[in-house]
VOPAGU-2260 file (C-alpha; in pm, 1 decimal, decimal comma):
REM VOPAGU-2260
SITE   aa  ch    i         X         Y         Z
SITE  MET   A    0    -132,8      59,7    1870,5
SITE  ALA   A    1    -422,4     -84,6    1671,3
SITE  ALA   A    2    -354,2    -355,1    1413,3
SITE  ILE   A    3    -272,0    -217,1    1068,9
SITE  THR   A    4    -466,7    -358,6     776,0
SITE  PRO   A    5    -237,6    -402,0     473,6
SITE  ARG   A    6    -356,1    -249,5     149,1
SITE  PRO   A    7    -474,1    -489,5    -124,1
SITE  PRO   A    8    -241,6    -575,7    -413,7
SITE  VAL   A    9    -214,2    -325,0    -697,7
SITE  ARG   A   10    -416,5    -437,6    -998,4
SITE  ARG   A   11    -224,8    -366,6   -1319,6
SITE  ILE   A   12    -370,3    -369,4   -1671,5
SITE  VAL   A   13    -118,8    -354,1   -1957,8
SITE  THR   A   14    -231,5    -288,1   -2314,2
SITE  GLY   A   15     -52,9    -359,9   -2641,1
SITE  HIS   A   16    -111,1    -469,6   -2998,6
SITE  ASP   A   17    -169,3    -796,0   -3177,3
SITE  ASP   A   18       0,7    -894,8   -3503,3
SITE  GLN   A   19    -257,3    -695,5   -3701,4
SITE  GLY   A   20    -187,8    -380,0   -3498,5
SITE  ARG   A   21    -518,0    -394,9   -3308,3
SITE  ALA   A   22    -527,6    -279,3   -2947,1
SITE  VAL   A   23    -550,8    -563,8   -2695,6
SITE  ILE   A   24    -515,0    -626,2   -2323,3
SITE  LEU   A   25    -186,5    -808,4   -2265,0
SITE  SER   A   26    -227,6    -867,0   -1892,2
SITE  ASP   A   27    -469,7    -795,9   -1609,2
SITE  GLY   A   28    -378,2    -890,2   -1255,1
SITE  PRO   A   29    -167,7    -803,1    -950,5
SITE  ALA   A   30     146,8    -603,5   -1033,5
SITE  PRO   A   31     418,6    -871,9   -1034,6
SITE  ASN   A   32     712,8    -650,0    -928,8
SITE  THR   A   33     598,6    -603,8    -570,0
SITE  PHE   A   34     797,6    -560,4    -251,7
SITE  ARG   A   35     660,7    -612,4      98,4
SITE  SER   A   36     884,5    -538,3     394,9
SITE  GLU   A   37     951,7    -825,0     632,5
SITE  THR   A   38    1056,3    -591,7     912,4
SITE  ILE   A   39     820,8    -291,6     879,4
SITE  HIS   A   40     456,8    -399,5     884,4
SITE  GLY   A   41     255,7    -236,5     608,0
SITE  PHE   A   42     555,0     -89,9     421,4
SITE  GLY   A   43     591,2    -187,6      57,7
SITE  ALA   A   44     561,9     -84,7    -304,3
SITE  SER   A   45     485,0    -211,0    -653,4
SITE  VAL   A   46     679,8     -97,1    -957,2
SITE  VAL   A   47     401,1     -89,8   -1212,5
SITE  TRP   A   48     612,1       6,3   -1514,6
SITE  PHE   A   49     962,0     120,5   -1607,0
SITE  THR   A   50    1113,0     280,1   -1917,0
SITE  ASP   A   51    1486,6     287,9   -1973,6
SITE  SER   A   52    1492,9     587,7   -2210,3
SITE  MET   A   53    1268,7     829,4   -2398,1
SITE  ASP   A   54    1272,1     579,6   -2686,8
SITE  VAL   A   55     972,2     384,9   -2551,6
SITE  ASP   A   56     891,4      41,2   -2693,8
SITE  MET   A   57     531,4      28,4   -2821,4
SITE  VAL   A   58     581,8    -278,7   -3040,5
SITE  THR   A   59     687,1    -580,4   -2836,2
SITE  ASP   A   60     503,3    -747,1   -2547,9
SITE  GLU   A   61     799,0    -715,7   -2310,1
SITE  ASP   A   62     704,7    -657,3   -1945,4
SITE  THR   A   63     945,7    -396,8   -1809,6
SITE  ALA   A   64     857,0    -465,9   -1445,3
SITE  PRO   A   65     832,0    -844,6   -1412,2
SITE  ALA   A   66     841,2   -1035,5   -1086,6
SITE  GLU   A   67    1161,5   -1214,3   -1184,9
SITE  SER   A   68    1351,8    -890,3   -1249,1
SITE  THR   A   69    1702,9    -942,7   -1115,3
SITE  GLU   A   70    1765,9    -571,8   -1069,6
SITE  LYS   A   71    1584,0    -374,6    -804,9
SITE  ILE   A   72    1410,3     -87,2    -981,4
SITE  GLY   A   73    1479,6     208,5    -757,4
SITE  PHE   A   74    1517,7     570,9    -857,6
SITE  PRO   A   75    1535,5     667,9   -1227,6
SITE  GLY   A   76    1848,5     771,0   -1412,9
SITE  VAL   A   77    1847,3    1053,2   -1666,8
SITE  GLY   A   78    1566,6     993,7   -1917,4
SITE  GLN   A   79    1430,5     689,4   -1733,9
SITE  THR   A   80    1081,6     670,7   -1582,9
SITE  VAL   A   81     944,4     468,5   -1292,8
SITE  PHE   A   82     575,7     426,7   -1207,3
SITE  ARG   A   83     547,6     309,9    -847,1
SITE  ILE   A   84     260,8     260,0    -602,9
SITE  ALA   A   85     389,5     286,5    -245,0
SITE  ASP   A   86     227,8     201,7      87,4
SITE  PHE   A   87     336,8     411,3     387,1
SITE  PRO   A   88     238,2     271,4     726,8
SITE  PRO   A   89     199,4     503,8    1025,5
SITE  ASP   A   90     527,8     655,8    1142,5
SITE  SER   A   91     478,6     472,4    1472,5
SITE  SER   A   92     519,0     139,1    1287,8
SITE  TYR   A   93     882,8     200,9    1197,5
SITE  PRO   A   94    1167,7      71,8    1414,4
SITE  GLN   A   95    1397,2     300,3    1612,2
SITE  ASN   A   96    1658,5     286,4    1335,6
SITE  ALA   A   97    1394,4     361,8    1071,6
SITE  GLY   A   98    1626,5     555,9     842,1
SITE  ASP   A   99    1877,0     272,8     813,6
SITE  ALA   A  100    1603,9       9,6     783,4
SITE  ILE   A  101    1404,2     161,2     500,9
SITE  PHE   A  102    1698,1     276,2     290,5
SITE  ASP   A  103    1857,3     -68,7     328,8
SITE  GLU   A  104    1539,1    -228,9     199,9
SITE  ILE   A  105    1493,4       2,0     -99,5
SITE  ASP   A  106    1866,7      28,0    -175,7
SITE  GLY   A  107    1841,1     405,2    -158,9
SITE  HIS   A  108    2137,5     519,3      50,8
SITE  ASP   A  109    2263,7     740,7    -231,7
SITE  GLU   A  110    1942,7     944,1    -208,6
SITE  ARG   A  111    1921,0     961,7     169,3
SITE  LEU   A  112    1997,3    1294,9     335,4
SITE  ALA   A  113    2141,6    1349,2     681,2
SITE  ASP   A  114    1864,1    1415,6     929,5
SITE  GLU   A  115    1996,0    1731,9    1086,6
SITE  GLY   A  116    1989,9    1646,1    1454,8
SITE  GLY   A  117    1670,0    1448,4    1409,4
SITE  SER   A  118    1478,8    1768,2    1334,8
SITE  LYS   A  119    1340,7    1645,0    1003,5
SITE  HIS   A  120    1225,6    1288,5     942,7
SITE  PHE   A  121    1376,7     944,0     883,1
SITE  TRP   A  122    1242,3     945,8     524,4
SITE  PHE   A  123    1431,2    1264,1     433,2
SITE  HIS   A  124    1588,5    1219,1      88,6
SITE  ARG   A  125    1640,3    1381,9    -250,4
SITE  THR   A  126    1650,4    1252,6    -607,6
SITE  ASP   A  127    1744,3    1409,4    -940,0
SITE  SER   A  128    1401,0    1372,3   -1093,0
SITE  ILE   A  129    1066,9    1537,5   -1137,7
SITE  ASP   A  130     807,1    1334,9    -950,7
SITE  TYR   A  131     429,8    1338,9    -981,0
SITE  ALA   A  132     276,6    1207,1    -657,7
SITE  ILE   A  133     -95,5    1128,2    -632,5
SITE  VAL   A  134    -251,4    1028,2    -300,7
SITE  LEU   A  135    -479,3     729,9    -365,6
SITE  ASP   A  136    -586,3     639,2     -13,6
SITE  GLY   A  137    -529,0     773,2     337,2
SITE  GLU   A  138    -342,2    1091,7     414,5
SITE  ILE   A  139      25,1    1180,9     426,8
SITE  THR   A  140     231,6    1486,6     512,8
SITE  LEU   A  141     498,8    1618,0     277,9
SITE  ILE   A  142     793,1    1769,5     469,1
SITE  LEU   A  143    1045,9    1998,7     299,8
SITE  ASP   A  144    1347,9    2198,7     418,6
SITE  GLU   A  145    1104,0    2479,2     494,9
SITE  GLY   A  146     741,0    2401,9     560,5
SITE  GLU   A  147     510,5    2104,5     525,3
SITE  THR   A  148     161,3    2024,7     397,0
SITE  THR   A  149     -80,5    1733,4     435,1
SITE  LEU   A  150    -223,1    1563,2     128,2
SITE  TYR   A  151    -553,5    1375,8     108,8
SITE  PRO   A  152    -701,5    1135,4    -151,4
SITE  GLY   A  153    -700,9    1302,9    -491,6
SITE  ASP   A  154    -433,6    1556,7    -398,7
SITE  VAL   A  155    -124,5    1581,8    -617,1
SITE  ALA   A  156     230,8    1698,9    -540,5
SITE  ILE   A  157     487,5    1797,6    -802,3
SITE  GLN   A  158     835,3    1728,9    -665,8
SITE  ARG   A  159    1111,8    1914,9    -849,6
SITE  ALA   A  160    1434,6    1755,2    -718,7
SITE  THR   A  161    1355,3    1884,1    -370,8
SITE  ALA   A  162    1474,0    1738,6     -41,0
SITE  HIS   A  163    1168,7    1588,9     125,9
SITE  ALA   A  164    1012,3    1323,5     343,8
SITE  TRP   A  165     673,2    1154,1     365,4
SITE  SER   A  166     523,1    1134,7     714,4
SITE  ASN   A  167     213,5     931,0     795,4
SITE  ARG   A  168      78,7    1067,3    1123,9
SITE  THR   A  169    -242,4     863,2    1117,4
SITE  ASN   A  170    -313,5     507,6    1231,2
SITE  LYS   A  171    -380,4     372,4     880,3
SITE  ILE   A  172    -164,9     295,6     577,1
SITE  ALA   A  173    -147,3     565,9     310,7
SITE  ARG   A  174    -116,7     462,3     -53,3
SITE  VAL   A  175      53,7     701,5    -296,7
SITE  GLY   A  176     116,2     669,5    -670,6
SITE  PHE   A  177     443,2     810,6    -806,2
SITE  VAL   A  178     558,4     880,0   -1160,7
SITE  LEU   A  179     931,4     960,2   -1145,5
SITE  ILE   A  180    1117,3    1100,9   -1446,0
SITE  GLY   A  181    1496,2    1110,0   -1417,7
SITE  THR   A  182    1660,7    1447,3   -1487,1
SITE  GLU   A  183    2015,3    1577,6   -1520,0
SITE  PRO   A  184    2183,1    1605,6   -1177,2
SITE  ILE   A  185    2175,3    1948,3   -1015,1
SITE  SER   A  186    2254,1    2022,6    -651,6
SITE  PRO   A  187    2063,9    2266,1    -427,3
SITE  ALA   A  188    2378,8    2483,8    -425,0
SITE  GLU   A  189    2377,7    2494,1    -805,7
SITE  ILE   A  190    2008,8    2582,9    -805,1
SITE  ALA   A  191    2069,6    2866,2    -557,6
SITE  ALA   A  192    2357,6    2999,1    -769,4
SITE  LYS   A  193    2149,9    2993,7   -1088,7
SITE  ARG   A  194    1860,8    3169,0    -913,8
SITE  ALA   A  195    2097,4    3439,0    -786,3
SITE  GLU   A  196    2245,3    3478,8   -1135,2
SITE  ALA   A  197    1899,1    3514,2   -1288,4
SITE  LYS   A  198    1806,7    3785,7   -1038,3
SITE  ALA   A  199    2133,5    3976,6   -1075,8
SITE  PRO   A  200    2013,0    4198,8   -1365,4
SITE  GLU   A  201    1710,6    4299,3   -1157,3
SITE  LEU   A  202    1940,9    4427,1    -882,4
SITE  ALA   A  203    2176,2    4612,8   -1118,1
């Protein structure tokens, strides 16, 4: 396998206000809350920003995703938002126990889904959130329970609490931007029941 060239750091510009209420640039540089895997070459992510509720602070200069954050910012709770830039190396770069390795590193075992007999993908997971995914560089394949599609730079996916995986079948790293907005928990079974209930009058 050819050597994989890591993607450059994510440049992050944060704006704010001075004491007179004028718009200013607070910071301009590499995103400080950045993770690079020590075991999976090319795998990593930067949390660019985080909000804890819909009551967003526009007044202070607080950095919500600093390097020294003691808590790993993973998947959002209800009303929280996470802006993350993730680098996905080729699938061939992951170890044999890829599922265990990546979910250990991102502390995401609660979101991981059983890979039914290995028929899906080691990244298969689900979160209670609506996610906006924008491919920035490279290409990546979105796998669902039924069907899959490949996204290219500029393509956008809207994930609505669906079980899914991201598969990089190329020989280069793919970079994807994600805006995740935490929503009230709802299971696939609950969704199916509500859909059936909504269609019931049509069948009457």
